[in-house]
GULO-525022 format. One record per residue: residue number from 1; residue in one letter; x, y, z of N, C-alpha, C in turn. Coordinates in Angstrom, 2 decimals. Layout:
<sites>
+------+------+---------+---------+---------+---------+---------+---------+---------+---------+---------+
! resi ! resn !     n.X !     n.Y !     n.Z !    ca.X !    ca.Y !    ca.Z !     c.X !     c.Y !     c.Z !
+------+------+---------+---------+---------+---------+---------+---------+---------+---------+---------+
!  NUM !    A !       X !       Y !       Z !       X !       Y !       Z !       X !       Y !       Z !
...
+------+------+---------+---------+---------+---------+---------+---------+---------+---------+---------+
</sites>
This chain:
<sites>
+------+------+---------+---------+---------+---------+---------+---------+---------+---------+---------+
! resi ! resn !     n.X !     n.Y !     n.Z !    ca.X !    ca.Y !    ca.Z !     c.X !     c.Y !     c.Z !
+------+------+---------+---------+---------+---------+---------+---------+---------+---------+---------+
!    1 !    X !   23.78 !  -27.97 !  -40.35 !   24.39 !  -27.76 !  -39.38 !   24.55 !  -26.31 !  -39.51 !
!    2 !    X !   24.94 !  -25.70 !  -40.67 !   23.99 !  -24.43 !  -41.25 !   23.16 !  -23.94 !  -40.57 !
!    3 !    X !   22.08 !  -24.64 !  -41.39 !   21.26 !  -24.23 !  -41.33 !   20.44 !  -24.33 !  -39.91 !
!    4 !    X !   20.59 !  -24.73 !  -38.77 !   19.83 !  -25.05 !  -38.03 !   20.64 !  -23.36 !  -37.17 !
!    5 !    X !   21.85 !  -23.44 !  -37.02 !   22.23 !  -22.14 !  -36.47 !   22.18 !  -20.97 !  -37.22 !
!    6 !    X !   21.76 !  -20.91 !  -38.36 !   20.71 !  -19.69 !  -38.86 !   19.48 !  -19.40 !  -38.15 !
!    7 !    X !   18.90 !  -20.82 !  -37.86 !   17.59 !  -20.41 !  -37.81 !   17.89 !  -20.12 !  -35.74 !
!    8 !    X !   18.61 !  -20.68 !  -35.40 !   18.60 !  -20.40 !  -33.72 !   18.88 !  -18.75 !  -33.97 !
!    9 !    X !   20.51 !  -18.19 !  -34.70 !   20.27 !  -16.95 !  -34.50 !   19.13 !  -15.48 !  -34.89 !
!   10 !    X !   18.52 !  -15.88 !  -36.06 !   17.48 !  -15.39 !  -36.04 !   15.86 !  -14.99 !  -35.36 !
!   11 !    X !   15.75 !  -16.64 !  -34.57 !   15.20 !  -16.19 !  -33.22 !   15.08 !  -15.48 !  -31.98 !
!   12 !    X !   16.33 !  -15.52 !  -31.90 !   17.31 !  -14.84 !  -30.49 !   16.19 !  -14.14 !  -30.55 !
!   13 !    X !   16.09 !  -12.67 !  -31.36 !   15.23 !  -11.72 !  -30.98 !   14.48 !  -12.31 !  -30.46 !
!   14 !    X !   13.56 !  -12.36 !  -31.43 !   11.95 !  -12.59 !  -31.09 !   11.74 !  -13.68 !  -29.57 !
!   15 !    X !   12.95 !  -14.32 !  -28.86 !   12.87 !  -15.48 !  -28.18 !   13.17 !  -13.83 !  -26.86 !
!   16 !    X !   14.21 !  -13.58 !  -27.00 !   14.53 !  -12.08 !  -26.32 !   13.28 !  -11.74 !  -25.43 !
!   17 !    X !   12.39 !  -10.72 !  -26.40 !   11.50 !  -10.64 !  -26.46 !   10.21 !  -11.17 !  -25.86 !
!   18 !    X !    9.60 !  -12.46 !  -26.54 !    9.11 !  -12.45 !  -25.25 !    9.36 !  -13.26 !  -24.32 !
!   19 !    X !   10.56 !  -13.19 !  -23.63 !   10.60 !  -13.58 !  -22.66 !   10.64 !  -12.19 !  -21.18 !
!   20 !    X !   11.90 !  -11.63 !  -21.89 !   11.32 !  -10.24 !  -21.79 !    9.62 !   -9.83 !  -21.36 !
!   21 !    X !    8.85 !   -9.71 !  -22.06 !    7.78 !   -9.19 !  -21.89 !    7.01 !  -10.27 !  -20.97 !
!   22 !    X !    7.24 !  -11.57 !  -20.73 !    6.15 !  -12.29 !  -20.02 !    7.35 !  -12.03 !  -18.60 !
!   23 !    X !    8.00 !  -11.86 !  -18.41 !    8.62 !  -11.93 !  -16.96 !    8.17 !  -10.26 !  -16.47 !
!   24 !    X !    8.23 !   -9.18 !  -17.24 !    7.81 !   -8.01 !  -16.96 !    6.32 !   -7.81 !  -16.50 !
!   25 !    X !    5.07 !   -8.61 !  -17.29 !    3.88 !   -8.65 !  -17.50 !    3.49 !   -9.06 !  -15.78 !
!   26 !    X !    4.72 !  -10.44 !  -15.13 !    3.92 !  -10.99 !  -13.73 !    5.19 !  -10.47 !  -12.50 !
!   27 !    X !    5.68 !   -9.30 !  -13.33 !    6.05 !   -8.07 !  -12.59 !    5.92 !   -7.25 !  -11.89 !
!   28 !    X !    4.32 !   -6.87 !  -12.95 !    3.40 !   -5.83 !  -12.60 !    1.93 !   -6.40 !  -11.08 !
!   29 !    X !    2.61 !   -7.42 !  -11.28 !    1.92 !   -8.21 !  -10.09 !    1.82 !   -8.59 !   -9.39 !
!   30 !    X !    3.38 !   -8.64 !   -8.87 !    4.13 !   -9.65 !   -8.08 !    4.34 !   -8.58 !   -6.58 !
!   31 !    X !    5.35 !   -7.90 !   -6.76 !    5.38 !   -6.89 !   -5.22 !    3.29 !   -6.78 !   -5.34 !
!   32 !    X !    2.67 !   -7.27 !   -4.39 !    1.49 !   -6.15 !   -4.37 !    1.68 !   -3.80 !   -4.23 !
!   33 !    X !    0.87 !   -4.19 !   -4.87 !    0.75 !   -1.85 !   -3.72 !    0.89 !   -2.35 !   -2.48 !
!   34 !    X !    0.19 !   -3.23 !   -2.15 !   -0.62 !   -2.49 !   -0.57 !    0.93 !   -3.06 !    0.27 !
!   35 !    X !    1.73 !   -2.89 !    0.42 !    3.37 !   -3.13 !    0.90 !    3.47 !   -1.56 !    1.05 !
!   36 !    X !    4.18 !   -0.97 !    1.92 !    4.85 !    0.65 !    2.02 !    5.80 !    1.18 !    1.33 !
!   37 !    X !    5.76 !    2.50 !    0.61 !    6.54 !    2.24 !    0.06 !    8.24 !    1.63 !   -0.06 !
!   38 !    X !    9.01 !    2.29 !    0.85 !    9.76 !    1.71 !    0.67 !    9.96 !    0.54 !    0.58 !
!   39 !    X !    9.41 !   -0.77 !    1.21 !    9.82 !   -2.01 !    1.23 !    9.16 !   -2.08 !   -0.30 !
!   40 !    X !    8.25 !   -2.01 !   -0.85 !    7.74 !   -1.84 !   -2.18 !    9.35 !   -1.43 !   -3.27 !
!   41 !    X !    9.83 !   -0.59 !   -3.12 !   10.77 !    0.16 !   -3.71 !   11.94 !   -0.87 !   -3.91 !
!   42 !    X !   12.20 !   -1.78 !   -2.52 !   12.94 !   -2.65 !   -1.75 !   12.74 !   -3.81 !   -3.10 !
!   43 !    X !   11.83 !   -4.42 !   -3.49 !   10.75 !   -5.83 !   -3.07 !   11.93 !   -5.59 !   -5.16 !
!   44 !    X !   10.89 !   -4.55 !   -5.73 !   10.77 !   -4.11 !   -7.09 !   12.13 !   -3.90 !   -7.49 !
!   45 !    X !   12.95 !   -3.19 !   -7.25 !   14.86 !   -3.32 !   -8.26 !   14.91 !   -4.48 !   -7.40 !
!   46 !    X !   14.54 !   -5.56 !   -6.11 !   15.20 !   -6.42 !   -6.54 !   14.75 !   -7.95 !   -7.29 !
!   47 !    X !   13.63 !   -7.33 !   -7.60 !   13.19 !   -8.35 !   -8.70 !   13.61 !   -8.26 !   -9.88 !
!   48 !    X !   13.66 !   -7.08 !   -9.59 !   14.18 !   -6.54 !  -11.20 !   15.53 !   -6.81 !  -11.35 !
!   49 !    X !   16.70 !   -7.31 !  -10.65 !   17.67 !   -7.73 !  -10.58 !   17.73 !   -8.61 !  -10.73 !
!   50 !    X !   17.68 !  -10.15 !  -10.51 !   17.22 !  -11.38 !  -10.40 !   16.48 !  -11.78 !  -11.73 !
!   51 !    X !   15.52 !  -10.94 !  -11.91 !   14.93 !  -11.38 !  -13.45 !   15.64 !  -11.33 !  -14.04 !
!   52 !    X !   16.47 !   -9.65 !  -14.40 !   18.10 !   -9.79 !  -15.65 !   18.10 !  -10.80 !  -15.61 !
!   53 !    X !   18.99 !  -10.99 !  -14.33 !   20.39 !  -11.98 !  -14.08 !   19.82 !  -13.82 !  -14.67 !
!   54 !    X !   18.70 !  -14.13 !  -13.66 !   18.09 !  -15.41 !  -13.91 !   17.52 !  -15.06 !  -15.97 !
!   55 !    X !   16.90 !  -14.41 !  -17.08 !   17.09 !  -14.31 !  -18.20 !   18.57 !  -14.66 !  -18.66 !
!   56 !    X !   18.81 !  -14.00 !  -18.31 !   20.90 !  -14.01 !  -19.27 !   21.66 !  -14.77 !  -18.67 !
!   57 !    X !   21.59 !  -15.68 !  -17.26 !   21.89 !  -17.01 !  -17.33 !   21.45 !  -18.45 !  -17.69 !
!   58 !    X !   19.64 !  -17.93 !  -18.49 !   19.02 !  -18.94 !  -18.70 !   19.22 !  -18.25 !  -20.52 !
!   59 !    X !   19.07 !  -18.04 !  -20.98 !   19.09 !  -18.02 !  -22.22 !   20.53 !  -18.35 !  -22.24 !
!   60 !    X !   21.73 !  -18.16 !  -21.40 !   23.00 !  -18.44 !  -22.17 !   23.21 !  -20.21 !  -21.57 !
!   61 !    X !   22.00 !  -20.49 !  -21.30 !   22.39 !  -22.24 !  -20.95 !   21.42 !  -22.78 !  -21.81 !
!   62 !    X !   20.42 !  -22.14 !  -22.09 !   19.22 !  -22.78 !  -23.68 !   20.60 !  -22.98 !  -25.14 !
!   63 !    X !   21.07 !  -21.66 !  -25.44 !   22.02 !  -21.55 !  -26.72 !   21.78 !  -20.01 !  -27.42 !
!   64 !    X !   20.67 !  -19.39 !  -26.61 !   20.49 !  -18.17 !  -27.31 !   21.22 !  -17.38 !  -26.61 !
!   65 !    X !   22.38 !  -17.20 !  -26.43 !   23.00 !  -15.75 !  -25.34 !   23.07 !  -14.56 !  -26.00 !
!   66 !    X !   22.43 !  -14.64 !  -27.42 !   21.92 !  -12.76 !  -27.83 !   20.27 !  -11.98 !  -26.87 !
!   67 !    X !   20.09 !  -13.49 !  -26.80 !   18.61 !  -13.41 !  -26.71 !   18.56 !  -12.85 !  -25.37 !
!   68 !    X !   19.25 !  -13.00 !  -24.21 !   19.51 !  -12.71 !  -22.65 !   19.69 !  -11.10 !  -22.31 !
!   69 !    X !   20.53 !  -10.73 !  -23.28 !   20.61 !   -8.89 !  -23.06 !   19.40 !   -8.10 !  -23.34 !
!   70 !    X !   18.49 !   -8.87 !  -24.88 !   16.70 !   -8.07 !  -24.75 !   16.05 !   -8.41 !  -24.22 !
!   71 !    X !   15.90 !   -9.91 !  -23.90 !   14.77 !  -10.06 !  -23.03 !   15.33 !   -8.96 !  -21.48 !
!   72 !    X !   16.59 !   -8.66 !  -20.97 !   17.12 !   -8.13 !  -20.05 !   16.59 !   -6.96 !  -20.10 !
!   73 !    X !   16.75 !   -5.48 !  -21.34 !   16.45 !   -4.27 !  -21.46 !   14.63 !   -4.29 !  -21.88 !
!   74 !    X !   14.18 !   -5.50 !  -22.77 !   12.73 !   -5.30 !  -22.64 !   12.01 !   -6.07 !  -20.95 !
!   75 !    X !   12.13 !   -7.01 !  -20.48 !   11.97 !   -7.05 !  -19.07 !   12.04 !   -6.11 !  -18.28 !
!   76 !    X !   12.42 !   -4.61 !  -17.99 !   12.90 !   -3.49 !  -17.37 !   11.84 !   -2.50 !  -17.95 !
!   77 !    X !   12.39 !   -1.84 !  -19.38 !   11.41 !   -1.07 !  -19.71 !    9.26 !   -2.12 !  -19.67 !
!   78 !    X !    9.57 !   -3.28 !  -20.30 !    7.75 !   -3.67 !  -19.88 !    7.57 !   -3.07 !  -18.09 !
!   79 !    X !    7.80 !   -3.92 !  -17.79 !    7.76 !   -3.57 !  -16.09 !    7.68 !   -2.27 !  -15.57 !
!   80 !    X !    8.83 !   -1.09 !  -16.24 !    8.64 !    0.11 !  -15.96 !    6.91 !    0.84 !  -16.60 !
!   81 !    X !    6.44 !    0.18 !  -17.72 !    5.59 !    1.10 !  -17.81 !    4.40 !    0.80 !  -16.94 !
!   82 !    X !    4.07 !   -0.04 !  -16.13 !    2.98 !   -0.33 !  -15.21 !    2.97 !    0.36 !  -13.88 !
!   83 !    X !    5.16 !    0.34 !  -12.93 !    4.59 !    1.28 !  -12.95 !    4.75 !    2.83 !  -12.32 !
!   84 !    X !    5.35 !    3.01 !  -13.58 !    4.73 !    4.53 !  -13.56 !    3.69 !    4.79 !  -13.50 !
!   85 !    X !    2.30 !    4.10 !  -14.00 !    1.74 !    4.64 !  -13.99 !    1.41 !    4.78 !  -12.97 !
!   86 !    X !    1.10 !    3.91 !  -12.00 !    0.92 !    3.24 !  -10.74 !    2.28 !    4.32 !   -9.43 !
!   87 !    X !    2.88 !    5.14 !  -10.23 !    3.95 !    5.93 !   -9.51 !    3.20 !    7.19 !   -9.39 !
!   88 !    X !    2.11 !    7.74 !   -8.67 !    2.03 !    8.89 !   -8.77 !    2.48 !    9.79 !   -7.07 !
!   89 !    X !    3.49 !    9.05 !   -6.72 !    3.53 !    9.12 !   -4.91 !    5.28 !   10.24 !   -5.74 !
!   90 !    X !    5.67 !    9.81 !   -6.45 !    6.92 !   10.29 !   -6.86 !    7.00 !   12.12 !   -7.23 !
!   91 !    X !    5.43 !   12.49 !   -7.23 !    5.15 !   14.15 !   -7.67 !    5.26 !   14.65 !   -6.70 !
!   92 !    X !    6.23 !   15.50 !   -6.57 !    6.38 !   16.94 !   -5.88 !    4.88 !   17.47 !   -5.30 !
!   93 !    X !    4.18 !   18.35 !   -4.43 !    3.20 !   18.41 !   -3.57 !    3.71 !   20.17 !   -4.84 !
!   94 !    X !    4.65 !   20.24 !   -5.05 !    5.07 !   22.21 !   -5.60 !    5.50 !   21.67 !   -6.98 !
!   95 !    X !    5.38 !   20.57 !   -7.27 !    5.49 !   20.55 !   -9.15 !    3.91 !   19.87 !   -9.43 !
!   96 !    X !    2.65 !   19.28 !   -8.38 !    2.13 !   19.41 !   -9.02 !    1.12 !   20.53 !   -9.28 !
!   97 !    X !    1.54 !   21.86 !   -7.72 !    0.71 !   22.27 !   -7.40 !    1.78 !   23.77 !   -8.85 !
!   98 !    X !    2.58 !   23.45 !   -9.36 !    2.78 !   24.86 !  -10.29 !    2.70 !   24.07 !  -11.50 !
!   99 !    X !    2.41 !   23.10 !  -11.99 !    2.33 !   22.55 !  -13.61 !    1.10 !   21.89 !  -13.24 !
+------+------+---------+---------+---------+---------+---------+---------+---------+---------+---------+
</sites>
């Protein structure tokens, strides 16, 4: 019983990073970029919140409570990597002119 607990506790960070990475990469492609900008931001924020909540509850259900928080953070980070590359519309015209 003690060895099983140690194995589970050592696997929690890896499972959390894996779940966050998989769902984060999934969120790169799920809301298509063809939508209008306000709708796209709404979809992305909604999916990010729902993904974080589902990962947290799913990890608690499986018995790896510590993996949920790490999956939440890595999910948001991985999803923002692609969204930032595609987010040229956030640059104001003044900033692009001055810098």
